[in-house]
C-alpha positions as CSV (number, residue, x, y, z in Angstrom):
1,M,-10.0,9.5,-26.5
2,K,-10.8,6.3,-24.6
3,R,-7.4,6.3,-23.0
4,L,-7.7,10.0,-22.0
5,L,-11.1,9.3,-20.4
6,Q,-9.6,6.3,-18.5
7,L,-6.8,8.5,-17.3
8,L,-9.1,11.3,-16.2
9,L,-11.4,8.8,-14.3
10,L,-8.4,7.3,-12.6
11,T,-7.1,10.6,-11.5
12,L,-10.5,11.7,-10.2
13,S,-11.1,8.5,-8.3
14,V,-7.7,8.6,-6.5
15,Q,-8.0,12.3,-5.7
16,A,-11.6,12.1,-4.7
17,Y,-10.7,9.9,-1.7
18,G,-8.0,12.4,-0.7
19,Q,-5.4,9.6,-0.7
20,N,-2.7,11.3,-2.7
21,V,-0.2,13.9,-1.6
22,T,2.0,15.4,-4.3
23,E,5.6,16.4,-3.5
24,N,8.8,17.1,-5.4
25,D,11.5,14.5,-5.7
26,C,9.5,11.4,-4.7
27,N,10.0,7.8,-5.7
28,I,7.6,4.9,-6.0
29,I,8.2,1.2,-6.3
30,Q,6.6,-0.1,-9.5
31,F,5.6,-3.8,-10.0
32,R,5.1,-4.4,-13.7
33,H,4.1,-7.8,-15.0
34,K,6.8,-9.1,-17.4
35,D,4.2,-10.0,-20.0
36,Y,3.1,-6.4,-20.3
37,L,6.4,-4.4,-20.3
38,D,5.7,-2.9,-23.7
39,S,2.0,-2.2,-23.0
40,T,0.6,1.3,-22.7
41,L,-1.1,0.2,-19.4
42,N,-1.3,3.0,-16.9
43,V,0.0,1.6,-13.6
44,T,-1.7,2.9,-10.5
45,P,-1.5,2.6,-6.7
46,Q,-4.4,0.1,-6.9
47,Y,-3.8,-3.7,-7.5
48,H,-4.0,-4.9,-11.1
49,P,-2.4,-8.2,-12.3
50,K,-0.6,-6.3,-15.1
51,G,1.0,-3.8,-12.7
52,F,0.8,-1.5,-9.7
53,Y,3.0,0.6,-7.6
54,L,3.6,1.3,-3.9
55,L,3.5,4.7,-2.3
56,T,5.1,5.9,0.9
57,N,2.9,6.0,4.0
58,G,0.9,3.1,2.6
59,V,0.6,-0.2,4.5
60,Y,1.6,-3.3,2.6
61,D,2.1,-7.0,3.3
62,F,5.7,-7.6,2.3
63,V,7.4,-10.9,1.9
64,I,11.1,-10.2,1.4
65,D,13.5,-13.0,0.9
66,G,10.9,-15.4,2.3
67,K,10.4,-13.4,5.5
68,K,6.9,-11.9,6.3
69,Y,6.5,-8.2,7.2
70,F,2.7,-8.0,7.2
71,Q,0.9,-4.6,7.8
72,S,4.1,-2.7,7.3
73,I,4.3,1.1,6.6
74,L,6.4,2.1,3.6
75,L,8.4,4.9,5.1
76,K,10.7,6.0,2.3
77,V,11.9,5.0,-1.1
78,D,15.3,5.8,-2.4
79,K,16.8,5.0,-5.9
80,D,18.0,1.6,-4.8
81,K,16.5,0.9,-1.4
82,F,13.4,1.4,0.7
83,Y,12.5,1.6,4.4
84,I,9.5,0.0,6.2
85,S,8.3,-0.2,9.7
86,N,6.8,-3.5,10.9
87,D,6.3,-2.3,14.4
88,W,4.0,0.7,14.5
89,E,1.0,1.7,16.6
90,S,-2.0,4.0,16.0
91,T,-2.7,6.6,18.7
92,S,-5.2,9.4,19.0
93,D,-3.0,12.3,17.8
94,Q,-0.1,10.6,16.1
95,E,1.5,7.2,15.3
96,E,4.4,5.5,16.9
97,I,7.0,4.1,14.6
98,K,9.1,1.7,16.8
99,D,11.4,0.3,14.1
100,T,12.9,1.0,10.7
101,L,14.0,-1.7,8.4
102,M,16.0,-1.1,5.2
103,F,15.9,-3.3,2.1
104,S,17.4,-3.3,-1.4
105,V,15.0,-3.2,-4.4
106,N,17.0,-6.1,-5.8
107,Q,16.0,-8.4,-3.0
108,G,13.3,-11.0,-3.5
109,I,10.2,-8.8,-2.9
110,Q,6.7,-10.0,-3.0
111,I,3.5,-8.3,-2.0
112,R,0.8,-10.4,-0.3
113,M,-2.8,-9.2,-0.8
114,V,-5.9,-10.0,1.2
115,S,-9.2,-9.9,-0.6
116,I,-11.6,-8.6,2.0
117,N,-14.6,-6.5,1.2
118,N,-17.5,-5.7,3.5
119,G,-16.4,-8.2,6.1
120,V,-16.2,-11.1,3.6
121,G,-12.7,-12.4,2.8
122,G,-11.2,-14.6,0.2
123,L,-7.9,-16.4,0.3
124,P,-4.9,-14.1,0.3
125,F,-2.4,-14.4,-2.6
126,K,1.0,-12.9,-3.4
127,T,2.9,-11.7,-6.4
128,K,5.4,-14.0,-7.9
129,T,8.9,-12.5,-8.0
130,Q,9.7,-14.1,-11.3
131,D,6.5,-12.6,-12.9
132,Y,7.2,-8.9,-12.1
133,Q,9.8,-6.4,-13.0
134,I,10.3,-4.3,-9.9
135,S,11.8,-0.8,-10.2
136,V,12.0,2.5,-8.5
137,L,10.7,5.4,-10.5
138,S,10.5,9.2,-9.8
139,N,7.0,10.3,-9.8
140,D,5.7,13.8,-9.1
141,K,2.0,13.0,-9.6
142,Y,1.6,10.4,-6.9
143,C,4.0,10.4,-4.0
144,R,2.5,9.4,-0.7
145,L,-0.8,8.4,0.8
146,K,-2.4,10.6,3.5
147,N,-3.0,9.4,7.0
148,V,-6.6,8.5,7.9
149,K,-8.4,9.6,11.0
150,M,-10.7,6.8,12.3
151,T,-13.1,7.0,15.2
152,G,-14.1,3.8,17.1
153,K,-15.2,3.1,20.6
154,N,-15.3,6.9,21.4
155,Q,-11.7,7.4,20.4
156,T,-10.0,8.8,17.3
157,Y,-7.0,7.0,15.9
158,I,-4.5,7.9,13.2
159,G,-4.4,5.1,10.6
160,H,-3.3,4.4,7.0
161,F,-4.5,3.1,3.7
162,Y,-3.9,-0.7,3.3
163,F,-3.2,-2.2,-0.1
164,T,-5.5,-5.1,-0.8
165,A,-6.6,-7.1,-3.9
166,V,-9.9,-5.1,-3.9
167,G,-8.5,-1.6,-3.4
168,L,-7.2,0.6,-0.7
169,K,-8.7,-0.1,2.8
170,E,-8.3,1.7,6.1
171,I,-6.2,0.0,8.8
172,K,-5.0,0.9,12.3
173,I,-2.9,-1.0,14.9
174,V,-4.0,-0.7,18.5
175,K,-2.0,-2.5,21.3
176,G,-0.3,-4.7,18.7
177,K,-3.5,-5.8,16.9
178,P,-4.3,-4.8,13.3
179,Y,-7.8,-3.7,12.6
180,L,-9.2,-3.4,9.1
181,V,-11.8,-0.6,9.2
182,E,-14.8,-0.6,6.9
183,E,-18.3,0.9,6.9
184,R,-19.8,-2.2,8.4
185,G,-17.3,-2.4,11.3
186,E,-13.8,-3.2,12.3
187,Y,-12.2,-6.6,11.8
188,I,-9.2,-8.0,13.7
189,M,-6.6,-9.3,11.3
190,R,-3.8,-11.9,11.7
191,R,-0.4,-10.2,12.1
192,N,2.3,-12.5,10.7
């Protein structure tokens, strides 16, 4: 009963924010801590040290084979590879994707997470490749995150949800500068 209640609350919390789009034939990248592979833990698109997964159209700080790709959009996930854009721009009616990079899921993939909440930040940290089993799974419940419309300085921008240690935050990139958007304001972030 407790497990059912947790699952129901998780489903309602993700759907309440309008962050999830369901589609057929979609894949996610799952990070599951090796100490909890046999656990009944429900992995979600929110960070948890025991496991989490990445959804297309979300923004993540990737470190792949030691190279940084911060604030990159996850464009597509195939069975053995995935595509990101590290050079994108928010505009008023769409977004500009200026590059597409392809990686194998077997490469050394780490996710860096900032821990920023209400303008107060902690030190960023990243997953350790040797601690997580990384796999691609088919998932028809969660597929991709929706775009976010943000208004600032009398202009509306198309943005995305950004994966952080304290949950999904809103982010936009304007003229090459990333802005984390919260209720208290916008904060310029470091790029790479």
